[in-house]
N, C-alpha and C positions, 0 to 999 in steps of 0.2 A: 656264119648266120647264127650260132648257136650262141657265141659267145657275145653279138651285139644283143642279144636278148636278154640276156645276164645283165648288162649294162643298163639297159633300158628298165628293168626289174630293180637296180640299184639305185639308179636315178631318183624312182619312184618312191620307194621307200625313205630314201635321205630326204626328198621333198616334204614329205609326209611328217616325219620325225623335225626337220627343221623348222615347219611351221608350226607344231606342238610346241617346239621348245620356244620361240618366240610369243606363243599366245600364254606360256606358263610365265612371263616375265622375270623368268630367273636372270637375266642378263643385267635388268636393273637392279638385282641385289648388288651387283659390285660397280656399279654405278656408269654400266655401257648402255648408252641409248642410241638404236639404231632408227633415223629417219624412218617414218612410217612408207614414203614413197620409195625408198631405196629397199626395204624388207619387201614390198609389193611387187618391185621390178626384179628381184631376185626370184621371187616365185613365179614371176610369168617368164621370165627366161626357161626357169624348169620345164614351166607348162608347155609352152611353144614348142621346145624338142622334145616333149612324149606327145603332144598332139601329132607332130608329124612324123613320131614313130609309130604311132599305134593308131592313126586313122589314113584311110585309103583317098584319094582324091574322090570317090564316089561315097566316101563318107562310113565305109565299113570297117569294121575293126580289124586290126592286124595284128601279129604278136611281135613287136620290135623288129621292124622294117623300113629302110629308108631309099626309094627308088632315087635315080639320078635328077628327077623332075621336082624332087620335093626339097632339094637342096637349095633350090632358089629362093622361095617363099620363106623357108627357116630360117637361113642368113638373112635375109633382111630384118626379119624380126628380131635375131639376136644382135645385130649391129645395133638396132634403132633403140632396143631394150637395154642392152648393154651399155649403152651410154650413160643413162641413168643409174647403173650401177655402181661404174668404174669412175665416172665424171660426175658426181652428183653435185659437187661445188660451181660446175658450170651449170647446171638446171638452176641453182639457186641464184647464179648471175643473169638467165635469161628471166629469172621473177622481176627483177626490177625494171625490166622495160616494157612489158606487155605486148613483146612480139617476138617473134624469131628470126633470126640471120640466115643466109641461105644453108648453112651447115645443119642449121634446127630443122628448117625445111625438110631437107634431104632425108634427116633420121627420121622425122616423124613421120613422113610418106613411107619410108620404108616399113615402119611399125604398122602403119595402116592397112596398108597393103597388106603383110602378114597376119595381121588379126581379121581382114575380110575374109581371107583364104580361110583360115582357123576356123572360125565360126561357121563359115558355108559347109566346111567337112562336119562339124558338129552338130547343126541344127539344120541344113539344108536352107535353101535358095530365101526363103521368107525372111528371116531375121535380118542376114547383112543388107539385103535390099531395100528393107526399111531404113536402117542405118545410114546407109549409102546415099539414098533419096534426100534425108534430111540434111548430112553433112553438104552435099551437092547445091542445096536450096539455100543453105549459109552462104555458098561462094557465089551464086547467081542469083541472090535473093532481089536485086534491083532490076532485074528482067522478069521476075513474076508478078502476076497480075493480081487486083484484090486485097485481100486482106493478108496475102502472103508477101504481099511486097515489102522491101526493106531496103536497107542503105546497101547488102552485099559487104561480103568481108573477104580479102585476101590470103594466101595460103600461110603468110607470116602470122596474120592475127589468130586465123582458125587452129594453124598448127601451134599456137602458144597455148589456146584454151583446151585443146584435146591432150596435149604432150605435157604441158606445165601448170596448167590449172590447176586449183584444187579439187573441179569436177569433171576432171577428163578422164583418161585411161588409168592413172594411178590413182584415182578417186575413192569415194566410200565404198561403191559397190563391190570392186576387187580387194578393199580393204576387208571388208566383211569375209569375203571368201576365203582369204589368205589366214585368217584368224578363227574366226566363229564357225565358218561353213566345215572348214575342214575337221574340227574337232568333232562335228556333230555325225559328218559322212562314217570317219573312224569308228565312232561310239555303236552307229548303227551295225558296221561290218562286225565287229567285234561279237554284237549280239550274234547274228547270223553263226559267227563261227564257234558261237558257245552253245549253240543248239535253243536259242530263245524262241526261235520261230515256233517249233514244233510244242512247245511249250506253252505259247499263248494260244495256239488254237486248241490244244489241248483244254485248256483251262476256261475257254470260252465255251467249249463243246461240253465239258463239264457242267458248265453253269446254264447251259439253254438246251441242251441235248434232251430235255424232257418235254419241250417246246414243240408245235407242230414246225416243221420246218427248222428244227433247231441247226441243223448243218451251216445253212446261210445264215442265220443269226450270229453262227459262231465266229463266220468269217469278218463280217464288219466289225467285231472288236479286235481280233488279231489284226487286218489291215488297219484299222483305226491307230494301234499302237505302230506299226512297223511304216505308215504312211506318214505319220509326222515327224517321223525320223528320218526317213529316207530321202525326202527332199524334191522326189520325183514321183508322180502317180504311175508313170508307166514302169520305173524300176519296183517298185512297190507290186504293181499288177506280175510282173515276170518273177519276182521270189515267192511271196505268200500264195499268188495266183496257181503256181505250180502243184502248190498243194491242195488248196481251198476248190477250185474248180473241178478237178476230178471227183472230189467226196461230194460235191452239192449234183454232180450228174449222177453218180451212183445213187445219191439219195431219192433220185425221182426228179428233180430239176431237169427243165430242158437245156440243152447247151448254151443258147443266147440268152436263157434267163441267168445261170450260173456265172457267164461270162459278163454280163450286166452289173449283175451284185458285184463282182469284183472291182471294175472299172470305176463304178460310183462310189464304193467304200473306200479304193486306194486314194480318190481325188480329195474325198473329204477328208483324208489324214492332213493335208495341207491346211486345213482349217480349225486343226484342232490344237489347244494349247496343250503344255507347255513350248512346244517347240514348232508347231505350224510349219514343217518342212523347211525351218530357218527363214520363213519369211518375215516371221514378227520381230527377228533381230534387226533384219533390213530396215524393216519398217521404225524400228525403235532410234535405228541411226539417223534415217532419213528425217523423222519428224521432231528430233530430239525431245523425246518423252520416254519415261520410265518403261523398261520392258514389262514388268508387272501392270502396269495399267491396261495395254494390249492383251497381254494373256488375261485377265478380268474380261475385259470387254467382250473377247471374241470367246469365249465359254460357252454362253448360252445359246448363241447361233449354232455353235459347232454340235452341241449336243442333239437341238432340235434338226439338224440337219441328218444325224445319225437316226434321230427317234422315227422320224418319217420314213428312213428307209427299211428299219427295223420292223415297223409297222405294215408297210408294203409287203414285205415278206412275209407276214404272218398272214394277212389276206390271200396272198396267193396260195401259199400253203393251204390253206381253206378252200380255195376254190379247186384244186386239183386235188385235193382230198390226201394230202400227203398227213402219214403219220409220225408219231415222235419218233425219235431214234430209240431201238431196241436198247431195253437197260443195260443189256451185257456187253454193248459197244459203247457206251458212253463210260468214259474216265471218270471214276470217283474223283468228288473235289479234292477230299483229305489226300489222297494216294497222289494225285497231279499237284498240290500244292507241297507235298513232301518232297517229289522229285526236283521242282523247280522253284521253289518258294523265293531263292536268293536271287531270282533274276528281278524280283521287284523292289529290291535294295536301291540299286542305282538308279531306278526311275523314280523312287522316293526320294532319293537325295536330291536329283536332279531338280525337281518341281520345288523342294524345301529349300536349296540356295537359289534358285532362280525368283521365286516369287516370296518366299520367306525371309531369306536373309538379302536380297537385291544383288546378288554377285553378279560381277560381269557375266555375261553368257560363257564367252570361252572358258572361262574359271569353271564355272558351275558344270560346263561339259568335261573338262581336265578331271575334275576330282570323282565327277561320276563314273568316268572312261576307267581310272584306276581304280574305283570300288569293285567296277565289274570284272577286272582283271583278278582282282583279290578273290572275291565270293565264288568264280569259276571253280576254284580248286575245293568248293565243300562238294562238291558234284560227286557222287561215287564212280559217273561213269569217266574214265579217264578221257574219252574223245572230246568231253565239254569243255576241259582243262584248257585255260588260254595261255599255251606254253610259248616262250620266244619264236619259234618257227610259226606256231598261229598267228600271233601277234604282227611279225614280219608279213606274213600273207595277209593278213587285215589290211596293214597300212598300204601295201603295192596295189592291192585291188581299190582302196578308197581313192587313193591318186585317178586312179583310171577311169573312178567317177569324178571326181574332182575337177579333171583338166577340163569337162565340159564347162563347168561352172566359172572356171579361171577364165578359159578363152570368151564366153560369153560376157561376164561382166566387166571385161577388159574391154570387148568392142561398146558394150552399152555405156562407157564411160566418154567414148567417140559420141555417139548420141546426145548425152548428158551436156557437152561440152559446145557442142554445135548449136542446142535448142538453148544454153544459156547464152551464148552471143549473138544469136538470130531474133530470139523471143517469139520463135515461131510458136513452141508449146503454149505459151499463153493466147497467142491468136487463136490456135485451135480449140482450146477452152472456150475463149471469146465467141469464137463461130457458132458452137454448140448453144450458148447461151441466147446468143442474137436469135437463132434458127428457132428455138422454144419461146422467145419473146419472156426471159424469166419465169417462166412455169415449172416448177420443181419437177411435178410426174412428169411432164416431156422430156425435160432434161434427163432424170433417172433412166428412161427409157433409149433415149439417144445415147448417151453415156455407156448404159450397159449392152445395147448392139453393138457400139464401136468397140468396147472392151472384149467382147465376145469374138469380135472379127479380128481385133489385133491380136489377141491371144491365141490364135490358132497357130498351132506347129511350134509354139516355143513352149520352154520349160518353165516349171513354176516361178523360178527366181526372175530370169529374163521377163517372162509375161507381166511378173507386178511392179518391174521397175520401169517398163515402157508404158504402162497403163498407170503410175503414178505420174510419169511426166506428162503424157497427152493428156488422159480423160479425168484423171483426179481433180486438178482445177476448175474445171466447171462446177462441180458440186461445190466446191469450196467457196467460190465467187457467190453462191447462192446462200452463202449461210449453214451450210454444212460442214459439222466440223472436222479436220482434217483427216483425223483417224477414223471416222464415220466414213470418209470419201473414200479414205484408202480399202477399209475393208468390203464396201462395197464393190468397188473394180474387180479386187481380188475374186470373189465370188463369181461375178460375171467371165472376168478373164479365164478363171481355169473351169468354167462351164465346158469350155471347148475341150476337154481331154474326154469327155465321153457324149460331146454330141457332133450330129455327123456336120459338115463332112471329114472333117480333119479326124478329132478323138483319137488321140496318140494311144491312150489308155485301152480303148476298144479294140485297136488293132493287135496292143498285145495279148490281149485276153482272148481274141478270137484265134489267134496262133496256139494257144493252150486247149481253147473249147472244141476247137473245129467248125464253129457256127460261122454262119455267113455275117458279114461285115454291117448291111445296111441293118437288116431286121435286127442284128445286134446292139446298135449304134441307138435304134429309135427305142427299143426294151430299155436302155441303161436312160434315155432322155424321160421316158416315163416312170423310172424308178426314183431319179435323182430330179425330179422336177423342182421340188422345195431350193435348189441352188438358184431358180431365178425368182422365188418368192421371197427368202428371206432377207435378201437386202434389204427390197422395199420396207420390209417389215421392221428393222434396227432402223432404217433412216424415219420412218415416221414414229416409232415408239423406241427411245432410248432406255427404256426399263430392261429392254431385251441386252442392253448393253451395260447392264447393272448399274444403269445411271439414274438414280428417284430413291424414293423411301424403300423400305424393304415389303411392305404392302404392295405398293405399286409394281414392285421386280415380280413378286410372286404372282399377284393377279395376271401378269402379262407372261407368266411361264404357263400358268396353268391355261388360260385362253388359247395360248399358242400352241399346247400340247393338242387341246381338243381340235384346234384346225389342223393341226398335222396329221391327228387320226382320218379326218373328213378327206384330206388330200390325198392321204396315201390310198384310203377306199375308194376315191376317184378314180385313180390311176391304174388300180387293179380291177375296177367293175365289180365290185365286191363288198359286202358288209358280211352281214350273216346269211344273206342271199345275193346271188347275181344282180347288178344294178343295169337298167336299160341305159342307153345312150343319155338321153334327158336327164336321167336321174344323175348322170355322173356328174353333168354339166351345173347342176343345183347342186350337189354336195361340195362339188371343188369350189365355186362361188362361196360357200357357206364356209368352207375350211380359209380361204384367202382371208376372209374378213375377219374371222375369229385370230389368224395370225398377225393381223395387223393392229393399228392402234388400239388400244384398250379403253373403251367408253361404254358406258350401259347399253346405248342404242347399237353400237357394232356387235357388242357380246350376243345380245338378243335377237339382233338379224341374222348374226352366222349360226345359232344355235336353233332359229325357224328355221333357213335356209337348210341345214344339215337335216333336219327332223322330215321337213318334208320330201328333200330327195331322197333319203332313205326310205320312209312309209309312202311315197309316193304311189307308187305300184297300187298298195292297197287303198288308199284314197280315192284313185281312179279305178279301180279293179280290173286292173290290167295284169297280165299274166307275165311274168317274169320270163325271163330267156332262160333257156335250160343251161345250167354250169358246165356241162360238157361241151356245149357251142358256142357260150359267152365271150 
């Protein structure tokens, strides 16, 4: 048993090294070019071995063990993907025909069965069931009613689309996972190994500790930084939350509030450039637009999301009477920077290479990763040095995270291949547009709700890909630019991480805080309410996406910030004094009006509603509710 564990660790470490080596493009220096599909097949072959070695049929983690029943799906997958690795010329031959022969059909079915089981172990039943539904719908389309009706395709055509086609299993999603995503997962793990998590929390606390509720405010900065690198809200909550949630509880926040703050902040990391949990890289590949354009467009909405959360925490601290952190417990800024300033250098280099120099994401990540290893030795604390032993441990742990993305993106390839062949994705979007009769507002609502439902139970990458295929085209049909449509479905889809009934990030946070699930989930919805408002705002007000003149952008930011303050006040039921329920409604409407399109009328109306709501009790001479019972 011990020996097999060692084999698994060696395979995991070598898989990471191989992917980083290919991402570095060193082979091209010697005139060696590996076909992308073959490289992705090699990675998937290693990934399947690790998935079945590290996950039980129930989806639980295990340390390197294969039961007898694991050999059947594993062998099926290795045969199916191994044919692509060792007989790539035969795959090229298939590409001339547009369909598979009997051998090809058998091979693709073996791989599909293995991937369905792998993704079930990794994500649960929801995701593979969605994919299987659309795969079967493609085969039996000629038996389906209404808008689902179509020609229907046999296994030879379907198999070709998902096995050989450029949009299938070995298509863009798996390609991004095997070059870009692994790079940033390793980068994040090395940050953890180097002790950056504690530094970022201390740095944030040194800046915000003097404020009321400073501990929670410090949490959102640290969670933002780690959340955008980790690529998973649940993973971010598990790492940073293990430190931040107990700190918030000891500072005087309730357990449910502390858990909700971490869940909302960890989810927000997926919206924050430059990494956006690696979603931005997939979007750039998908839409064929420069990464820098996506990062610039996503910046203001992401900052607004965290700003509303920050202000909500401030109002909560005022409401429950929290005092600033004692000065003796606040790490001095100078001392904190002296102890870890070098952690900021790799992040600064990453931003410079991605946005300033427009480097390919994987190359920017590699250079930043190497710089992190180098600067770790600046620390006087030897425990922070990234020695070969720690680097190897980070590589192994990174692949244990990466296998989720590998299995999911390969399975998503089946969904894309099936939808591309059947056209059901386009029909689904057309159905939404027909239902709303071309109304943009109604379509935004329908797409938002659909994105929330489809995103439940999925991690950020598969959620984005699924929504980009099924929900995004409905908005594009109504004239919404593709990038804007994709950003819209990202916000609504990822809101399911902290919105009941599924809310995976909340589950993790509750495990740390000990709070009850439902009350923590609804607390998170109140704190993260801007996730439902901001998408509407940037669809109708493109200045929030940095489109327009400098004056238009500045005005949009100022009015949105005022609106964010009102929304946060309404969500906590407090401004300078507690707010009655009817005041909260009026203040909330005023905030939404200000966040939306920037015109003289909307700005004046938003300010008027906000003032009316905040001052309403005095105007109507009603007694405000007591702060202790609000």
